[in-house]
OpenMM code with the backbone's topology and positions (N, CA, C; nanometers):
from openmm import Vec3, app, unit

residues = "MET ARG LYS ILE LEU ILE VAL ASP ASP SER VAL ASP ALA CYS PHE LEU LEU LYS SER PHE LEU GLU GLU MET ASP TYR ASP ILE ILE VAL SER HIS SER GLY GLU ASP ALA VAL GLU LYS VAL LYS SER LEU LYS PRO ASP ILE MET LEU LEU ASP ILE ILE MET GLU GLY ILE SER GLY ILE GLU VAL LEU LYS ARG VAL ARG LEU PHE ASP LYS GLY ILE GLY ILE ILE MET VAL THR ALA LEU ILE ASP GLU GLU THR CYS LYS GLU ALA LEU GLY ASN GLY ALA ASP GLU TYR LEU THR LYS PRO ILE ASP TYR TYR HIS LEU HIS LYS ARG ILE LEU GLY ASP LEU LEU THR ARG ASN LYS GLU".split()
positions = [
    Vec3(-0.3377, 4.4928, 1.7697),
    Vec3(-0.3515, 4.5664, 1.5551),
    Vec3(-0.3579, 4.4749, 1.4794),
    Vec3(-0.4373, 4.4469, 1.3661),
    Vec3(-0.4365, 4.3674, 1.2932),
    Vec3(-0.3497, 4.3876, 1.1890),
    Vec3(-0.2759, 4.2647, 1.1516),
    Vec3(-0.1318, 4.2969, 1.0348),
    Vec3(-0.1713, 4.2659, 0.9409),
    Vec3(-0.1049, 4.3854, 0.8353),
    Vec3(-0.1490, 4.3843, 0.7041),
    Vec3(0.0201, 4.3848, 0.5950),
    Vec3(-0.0108, 4.2571, 0.4982),
    Vec3(0.1096, 4.2690, 0.4277),
    Vec3(0.0654, 4.3365, 0.3171),
    Vec3(0.1610, 4.4107, 0.2146),
    Vec3(0.1438, 4.5149, 0.1237),
    Vec3(0.2695, 4.4483, 0.0584),
    Vec3(0.2285, 4.3470, -0.1096),
    Vec3(0.3309, 4.3278, -0.1412),
    Vec3(0.3036, 4.3750, -0.2953),
    Vec3(0.4515, 4.4617, -0.3456),
    Vec3(0.3917, 4.5719, -0.4622),
    Vec3(0.5393, 4.6007, -0.5263),
    Vec3(0.5746, 4.5475, -0.6158),
    Vec3(0.7352, 4.6088, -0.6699),
    Vec3(0.7614, 4.7351, -0.7120),
    Vec3(0.6221, 4.7981, -0.6593),
    Vec3(0.6640, 4.9491, -0.7347),
    Vec3(0.6300, 5.0123, -0.5178),
    Vec3(0.7588, 5.1092, -0.5445),
    Vec3(0.7818, 5.1536, -0.3895),
    Vec3(0.6514, 5.2615, -0.3627),
    Vec3(0.6615, 5.3224, -0.4755),
    Vec3(0.5468, 5.4517, -0.4364),
    Vec3(0.4102, 5.3636, -0.4582),
    Vec3(0.3537, 5.2654, -0.5005),
    Vec3(0.2466, 5.1940, -0.4547),
    Vec3(0.2309, 5.2007, -0.3291),
    Vec3(0.3408, 5.1033, -0.2522),
    Vec3(0.3686, 5.0153, -0.1151),
    Vec3(0.2908, 5.1844, -0.0014),
    Vec3(0.4183, 5.2890, -0.0810),
    Vec3(0.4187, 5.3706, 0.0291),
    Vec3(0.2690, 5.4462, 0.0100),
    Vec3(0.2332, 5.4347, -0.0783),
    Vec3(0.0596, 5.5538, -0.0497),
    Vec3(0.0008, 5.4614, 0.0148),
    Vec3(-0.0333, 5.3317, 0.0128),
    Vec3(-0.1467, 5.2240, 0.0695),
    Vec3(-0.1061, 5.2264, 0.1970),
    Vec3(0.0431, 5.2296, 0.2326),
    Vec3(0.0934, 5.1942, 0.3750),
    Vec3(0.0544, 5.2779, 0.4540),
    Vec3(0.0224, 5.4227, 0.3542),
    Vec3(0.0775, 5.5588, 0.4758),
    Vec3(-0.1396, 5.5631, 0.5112),
    Vec3(-0.2162, 5.5195, 0.4030),
    Vec3(-0.3603, 5.5433, 0.4190),
    Vec3(-0.3788, 5.4301, 0.5170),
    Vec3(-0.3684, 5.2758, 0.4968),
    Vec3(-0.3895, 5.2200, 0.6300),
    Vec3(-0.3411, 5.2285, 0.7852),
    Vec3(-0.2328, 5.2934, 0.7649),
    Vec3(-0.1400, 5.2745, 0.8992),
    Vec3(-0.2494, 5.4223, 0.9638),
    Vec3(-0.2940, 5.4903, 0.8967),
    Vec3(-0.4069, 5.6196, 0.9060),
    Vec3(-0.5255, 5.5423, 0.9964),
    Vec3(-0.5841, 5.4487, 0.9206),
    Vec3(-0.6857, 5.3686, 0.9994),
    Vec3(-0.6539, 5.2997, 1.0929),
    Vec3(-0.5230, 5.2615, 1.1082),
    Vec3(-0.4638, 5.2057, 1.2412),
    Vec3(-0.4583, 5.0434, 1.2560),
    Vec3(-0.3743, 5.0177, 1.1134),
    Vec3(-0.3681, 4.8737, 1.1227),
    Vec3(-0.1765, 4.8978, 1.0985),
    Vec3(-0.1308, 4.7515, 1.1719),
    Vec3(0.0014, 4.7427, 1.1250),
    Vec3(0.0273, 4.6701, 0.9924),
    Vec3(0.1070, 4.7861, 0.9342),
    Vec3(0.1721, 4.7189, 0.8022),
    Vec3(0.2701, 4.7031, 0.7753),
    Vec3(0.3246, 4.5698, 0.7108),
    Vec3(0.4336, 4.5066, 0.6372),
    Vec3(0.4496, 4.4904, 0.5105),
    Vec3(0.5671, 4.5776, 0.4855),
    Vec3(0.5721, 4.5682, 0.3697),
    Vec3(0.7014, 4.5172, 0.2477),
    Vec3(0.6691, 4.4435, 0.1366),
    Vec3(0.7432, 4.3314, 0.0734),
    Vec3(0.7526, 4.3768, -0.0618),
    Vec3(0.8717, 4.3704, -0.1190),
    Vec3(0.8538, 4.4598, -0.2938),
    Vec3(0.8972, 4.3231, -0.4025),
    Vec3(0.9028, 4.1891, -0.3204),
    Vec3(0.9138, 4.0869, -0.4173),
    Vec3(0.8175, 3.9324, -0.3401),
    Vec3(0.7944, 3.8715, -0.4432),
    Vec3(0.7184, 3.7606, -0.4231),
    Vec3(0.8219, 3.6400, -0.2990),
    Vec3(0.9236, 3.6484, -0.3457),
    Vec3(0.9821, 3.5099, -0.2566),
    Vec3(1.0316, 3.6275, -0.0896),
    Vec3(1.0290, 3.7499, -0.0683),
    Vec3(1.0006, 3.8104, 0.0394),
    Vec3(0.8840, 3.7880, 0.1163),
    Vec3(0.8075, 3.8212, 0.0051),
    Vec3(0.6317, 3.8023, 0.0893),
    Vec3(0.5759, 3.6430, 0.1271),
    Vec3(0.6393, 3.5845, 0.0483),
    Vec3(0.6200, 3.3994, 0.1226),
    Vec3(0.7068, 3.4194, 0.2675),
    Vec3(0.8035, 3.4673, 0.2420),
    Vec3(0.8889, 3.4397, 0.3883),
    Vec3(0.8313, 3.5232, 0.4876),
    Vec3(0.7921, 3.6421, 0.4557),
    Vec3(0.7506, 3.7049, 0.5579),
    Vec3(0.5948, 3.6604, 0.6158),
    Vec3(0.5378, 3.6051, 0.5075),
    Vec3(0.3981, 3.5244, 0.5798),
    Vec3(0.4480, 3.4210, 0.6536),
    Vec3(0.5489, 3.3543, 0.6715),
    Vec3(0.5629, 3.2448, 0.7260),
    Vec3(0.6142, 3.3027, 0.8492),
    Vec3(0.7255, 3.4205, 0.8936),
    Vec3(0.7571, 3.4570, 0.9875),
    Vec3(0.6844, 3.5537, 1.0505),
    Vec3(0.5999, 3.6361, 0.9953),
    Vec3(0.5203, 3.7366, 1.0494),
    Vec3(0.3775, 3.7414, 1.0777),
    Vec3(0.3025, 3.6285, 1.0169),
    Vec3(0.2347, 3.5683, 1.0053),
    Vec3(0.0684, 3.6904, 0.9919),
    Vec3(0.0583, 3.7842, 0.8847),
    Vec3(-0.0248, 3.8872, 0.9162),
    Vec3(-0.1722, 3.8449, 0.8456),
    Vec3(-0.2556, 3.9082, 0.9176),
    Vec3(-0.3540, 3.8509, 0.8559),
    Vec3(-0.4423, 3.8612, 0.7263),
    Vec3(-0.4078, 3.9731, 0.7025),
    Vec3(-0.4080, 3.9958, 0.5248),
    Vec3(-0.3236, 4.0391, 0.4889),
    Vec3(-0.2898, 4.0370, 0.3031),
    Vec3(-0.2030, 4.0266, 0.2180),
    Vec3(-0.3139, 4.0922, 0.0876),
    Vec3(-0.2323, 4.1791, 0.0709),
    Vec3(-0.2463, 4.2770, -0.0695),
    Vec3(-0.1529, 4.2211, -0.1563),
    Vec3(-0.1645, 4.1677, -0.2439),
    Vec3(-0.0745, 4.1211, -0.3512),
    Vec3(-0.0692, 4.1528, -0.4916),
    Vec3(0.0119, 4.2210, -0.5240),
    Vec3(0.0169, 4.2685, -0.6631),
    Vec3(-0.0068, 4.1545, -0.7405),
    Vec3(-0.0267, 4.0924, -0.8529),
    Vec3(-0.0389, 4.0350, -0.9961),
    Vec3(0.1124, 4.0308, -1.0591),
    Vec3(0.1349, 4.1468, -1.0949),
    Vec3(0.2386, 4.1658, -1.1690),
    Vec3(0.3510, 4.2387, -1.1162),
    Vec3(0.4513, 4.0955, -1.1122),
    Vec3(0.5531, 4.1611, -1.0519),
    Vec3(0.7067, 4.1383, -1.0805),
    Vec3(0.8521, 4.1719, -1.0573),
    Vec3(0.9403, 4.1527, -1.1048),
    Vec3(0.9470, 3.9971, -1.0140),
    Vec3(1.0067, 3.8796, -1.0818),
    Vec3(1.0723, 3.7295, -0.9917),
    Vec3(0.9424, 3.6566, -1.0328),
    Vec3(0.8678, 3.6389, -0.9387),
    Vec3(0.7675, 3.5252, -0.9172),
    Vec3(0.6311, 3.6330, -0.9019),
    Vec3(0.5357, 3.5750, -0.9656),
    Vec3(0.3856, 3.6967, -0.9702),
    Vec3(0.3473, 3.6718, -0.8386),
    Vec3(0.2503, 3.7259, -0.8718),
    Vec3(0.1530, 3.7357, -0.7486),
    Vec3(0.0766, 3.6224, -0.6947),
    Vec3(-0.0047, 3.5535, -0.8283),
    Vec3(-0.0803, 3.4549, -0.8724),
    Vec3(0.0388, 3.3352, -0.8101),
    Vec3(0.1599, 3.3369, -0.8029),
    Vec3(0.2562, 3.2189, -0.7885),
    Vec3(0.2975, 3.2185, -0.6473),
    Vec3(0.2947, 3.3662, -0.5919),
    Vec3(0.2996, 3.3629, -0.4202),
    Vec3(0.1798, 3.3549, -0.3658),
    Vec3(0.0420, 3.3963, -0.4360),
    Vec3(-0.1077, 3.2858, -0.4033),
    Vec3(-0.0651, 3.1462, -0.3603),
    Vec3(-0.0439, 3.1034, -0.4883),
    Vec3(-0.0372, 2.9138, -0.4827),
    Vec3(0.0764, 2.8887, -0.3603),
    Vec3(0.1804, 2.9659, -0.3336),
    Vec3(0.2830, 2.9240, -0.2372),
    Vec3(0.2322, 2.9002, -0.1001),
    Vec3(0.1452, 3.0365, -0.0884),
    Vec3(0.1008, 3.0691, 0.0645),
    Vec3(0.0094, 3.0082, 0.0883),
    Vec3(-0.0672, 2.9348, -0.0405),
    Vec3(-0.1900, 2.8870, 0.0077),
    Vec3(-0.1909, 2.7124, 0.0610),
    Vec3(-0.0340, 2.6838, -0.0054),
    Vec3(0.0065, 2.5438, 0.0427),
    Vec3(0.0150, 2.5704, 0.2286),
    Vec3(0.0675, 2.6499, 0.2642),
    Vec3(0.0882, 2.6355, 0.3980),
    Vec3(-0.0276, 2.7317, 0.4981),
    Vec3(-0.0836, 2.7946, 0.4593),
    Vec3(-0.1814, 2.8926, 0.5170),
    Vec3(-0.2914, 2.9160, 0.4589),
    Vec3(-0.4069, 2.8596, 0.4828),
    Vec3(-0.5518, 2.8616, 0.4413),
    Vec3(-0.6110, 2.9640, 0.5122),
    Vec3(-0.5605, 3.0410, 0.6102),
    Vec3(-0.6493, 3.1419, 0.6923),
    Vec3(-0.6154, 3.2947, 0.6472),
    Vec3(-0.5319, 3.3324, 0.6013),
    Vec3(-0.5000, 3.4416, 0.5886),
    Vec3(-0.5665, 3.5401, 0.4660),
    Vec3(-0.6290, 3.6387, 0.4753),
    Vec3(-0.7327, 3.6822, 0.3648),
    Vec3(-0.5798, 3.7710, 0.2921),
    Vec3(-0.6726, 3.7012, 0.1430),
    Vec3(-0.5418, 3.7139, 0.0471),
    Vec3(-0.6555, 3.8085, -0.0673),
    Vec3(-0.6075, 3.9652, -0.0886),
    Vec3(-0.6567, 3.9997, -0.2098),
    Vec3(-0.5415, 4.0768, -0.3137),
    Vec3(-0.6068, 4.0309, -0.4179),
    Vec3(-0.5275, 4.0422, -0.5341),
    Vec3(-0.5297, 4.1934, -0.5992),
    Vec3(-0.4555, 4.2859, -0.6102),
    Vec3(-0.4357, 4.3832, -0.6521),
    Vec3(-0.3897, 4.4107, -0.8317),
    Vec3(-0.4284, 4.4761, -0.8824),
    Vec3(-0.3586, 4.4625, -1.0401),
    Vec3(-0.4148, 4.6062, -1.1374),
    Vec3(-0.3629, 4.6554, -1.2286),
    Vec3(-0.3981, 4.7267, -1.2895),
    Vec3(-0.4319, 4.6332, -1.4348),
    Vec3(-0.4672, 4.5391, -1.3964),
    Vec3(-0.4823, 4.4718, -1.5361),
    Vec3(-0.6472, 4.4392, -1.5381),
    Vec3(-0.7224, 4.4680, -1.5985),
    Vec3(-0.8554, 4.4318, -1.5950),
    Vec3(-0.8530, 4.2775, -1.6862),
    Vec3(-0.8503, 4.1746, -1.6176),
    Vec3(-0.8387, 4.0742, -1.7461),
    Vec3(-0.9354, 3.9769, -1.6521),
    Vec3(-1.0451, 3.9653, -1.7171),
    Vec3(-1.1026, 3.8598, -1.6238),
    Vec3(-1.0462, 3.6636, -1.6378),
    Vec3(-0.9616, 3.6471, -1.6813),
    Vec3(-0.8966, 3.5260, -1.6795),
    Vec3(-0.8168, 3.5165, -1.5578),
    Vec3(-0.7417, 3.6311, -1.5654),
    Vec3(-0.6452, 3.6376, -1.4777),
    Vec3(-0.7561, 3.6414, -1.3155),
    Vec3(-0.8306, 3.7356, -1.2844),
    Vec3(-0.9562, 3.7320, -1.1880),
    Vec3(-0.9718, 3.5912, -1.1438),
    Vec3(-1.0117, 3.4975, -1.2594),
    Vec3(-1.0789, 3.3554, -1.2335),
    Vec3(-0.9636, 3.2661, -1.1713),
    Vec3(-0.8383, 3.3203, -1.2473),
    Vec3(-0.7311, 3.1987, -1.2109),
    Vec3(-0.6684, 3.2738, -1.0636),
    Vec3(-0.6793, 3.3662, -1.0373),
    Vec3(-0.6515, 3.4099, -0.8637),
    Vec3(-0.7505, 3.3780, -0.7746),
    Vec3(-0.9005, 3.3800, -0.8440),
    Vec3(-1.0183, 3.3313, -0.7058),
    Vec3(-0.9817, 3.1838, -0.7303),
    Vec3(-0.9566, 3.1490, -0.8386),
    Vec3(-0.9889, 2.9619, -0.8271),
    Vec3(-0.8630, 2.8969, -0.7906),
    Vec3(-0.7437, 3.0047, -0.7323),
    Vec3(-0.6550, 2.9431, -0.6514),
    Vec3(-0.6684, 2.9865, -0.5154),
    Vec3(-0.7657, 3.0266, -0.4642),
    Vec3(-0.7829, 3.1143, -0.3005),
    Vec3(-0.7665, 3.2400, -0.2774),
    Vec3(-0.7343, 3.3111, -0.3728),
    Vec3(-0.7523, 3.4851, -0.3135),
    Vec3(-0.8746, 3.4694, -0.2816),
    Vec3(-0.9089, 3.5627, -0.2240),
    Vec3(-1.0496, 3.6167, -0.1337),
    Vec3(-1.1196, 3.7483, -0.2220),
    Vec3(-1.0118, 3.8198, -0.2859),
    Vec3(-1.1148, 3.9341, -0.3164),
    Vec3(-0.9756, 3.9670, -0.4781),
    Vec3(-1.0431, 4.0281, -0.5702),
    Vec3(-0.9607, 4.1167, -0.6432),
    Vec3(-0.9888, 4.2386, -0.6703),
    Vec3(-0.9290, 4.3160, -0.6828),
    Vec3(-0.9153, 4.4918, -0.6846),
    Vec3(-0.8391, 4.5455, -0.8175),
    Vec3(-0.8885, 4.6403, -0.8416),
    Vec3(-0.7745, 4.6640, -0.9701),
    Vec3(-0.7708, 4.8532, -0.9628),
    Vec3(-0.6619, 4.8740, -0.9792),
    Vec3(-0.5956, 4.9727, -0.9412),
    Vec3(-0.6456, 5.0656, -1.0448),
    Vec3(-0.6821, 5.2105, -1.0055),
    Vec3(-0.5987, 5.2613, -0.8768),
    Vec3(-0.7080, 5.2311, -0.7659),
    Vec3(-0.6905, 5.1824, -0.6659),
    Vec3(-0.7703, 5.1216, -0.5501),
    Vec3(-0.8573, 5.2492, -0.4886),
    Vec3(-0.9550, 5.1969, -0.4424),
    Vec3(-1.0598, 5.3118, -0.3732),
    Vec3(-1.0666, 5.2742, -0.2623),
    Vec3(-0.9335, 5.3235, -0.1858),
    Vec3(-0.8801, 5.3086, -0.0040),
    Vec3(-0.9884, 5.2898, 0.0780),
    Vec3(-1.1213, 5.3755, 0.0506),
    Vec3(-1.2035, 5.3740, 0.1675),
    Vec3(-1.3163, 5.2747, 0.1396),
    Vec3(-1.3311, 5.2471, 0.0071),
    Vec3(-1.4177, 5.1006, -0.0308),
    Vec3(-1.3503, 4.9696, 0.0094),
    Vec3(-1.1894, 4.9920, 0.0112),
    Vec3(-1.1000, 4.8584, 0.0774),
    Vec3(-1.1066, 4.8777, 0.2329),
    Vec3(-1.1207, 4.9712, 0.2967),
    Vec3(-1.0697, 4.9745, 0.4182),
    Vec3(-1.2558, 4.9355, 0.4432),
    Vec3(-1.3281, 4.9864, 0.4568),
    Vec3(-1.4593, 4.9661, 0.4940),
    Vec3(-1.5170, 4.8252, 0.4528),
    Vec3(-1.5339, 4.7803, 0.3889),
    Vec3(-1.5632, 4.6856, 0.3313),
    Vec3(-1.5265, 4.5795, 0.3041),
    Vec3(-1.3951, 4.5711, 0.2328),
    Vec3(-1.3607, 4.4718, 0.2361),
    Vec3(-1.2139, 4.3898, 0.3466),
    Vec3(-1.1966, 4.4836, 0.3695),
    Vec3(-1.0709, 4.4546, 0.5275),
    Vec3(-1.1549, 4.4108, 0.6289),
    Vec3(-1.2881, 4.4469, 0.6437),
    Vec3(-1.3555, 4.4418, 0.7622),
    Vec3(-1.4262, 4.3301, 0.7100),
    Vec3(-1.4693, 4.2846, 0.5988),
    Vec3(-1.5680, 4.1827, 0.5613),
    Vec3(-1.4522, 4.0583, 0.6133),
    Vec3(-1.3147, 4.0546, 0.5367),
    Vec3(-1.1967, 3.9533, 0.5887),
    Vec3(-1.1931, 3.9454, 0.7093),
    Vec3(-1.1573, 4.0642, 0.7606),
    Vec3(-1.1166, 4.0652, 0.9467),
    Vec3(-1.2297, 3.9774, 1.0490),
    Vec3(-1.3241, 3.9980, 0.9875),
    Vec3(-1.4809, 3.9737, 1.0526),
    Vec3(-1.4601, 3.7953, 1.0230),
    Vec3(-1.4362, 3.7652, 0.9008),
    Vec3(-1.4475, 3.6189, 0.8658),
    Vec3(-1.3168, 3.5748, 0.9166),
    Vec3(-1.2369, 3.6132, 0.9105),
    Vec3(-1.0986, 3.5311, 0.9905),
    Vec3(-1.0875, 3.5305, 1.1252),
    Vec3(-1.1764, 3.6252, 1.1802),
    Vec3(-1.1754, 3.5911, 1.3488),
    Vec3(-1.2868, 3.4526, 1.3925),
    Vec3(-1.4219, 3.4388, 1.2914),
    Vec3(-1.4750, 3.3004, 1.3540),
    Vec3(-1.3868, 3.2113, 1.3253),
] * unit.nanometer
topology = app.Topology()
chain = topology.addChain("A")
for resn in residues:
    res = topology.addResidue(resn, chain)
    for name in ("N", "CA", "C"):
        topology.addAtom(name, app.Element.getBySymbol(name[0]), res)
């Protein structure tokens, strides 16, 4: 079973996404802070991380930068309520694979993005 780490300081957002993805048969790990997320990537080695950008403590962009220092293979999808072209460019420029805005279209996420990243990471 493929592991996905959901990182968001909103407990409700994590719960909804976790519930949906578990129904799709993914193994889900949840983190509510950037610091914890970096440690979970190191120890649990998820295949994909869904990473909120605006969080208490360190931002999702900073988590992205830290994770890319030691893990180039994990698929990273940035998720945010902001529609900001500069932030999108910064995320993609620092190694994010995708950028999604909230509210998330869960079926699009599952069918298109997760499928593409998981296939790419197997090769």
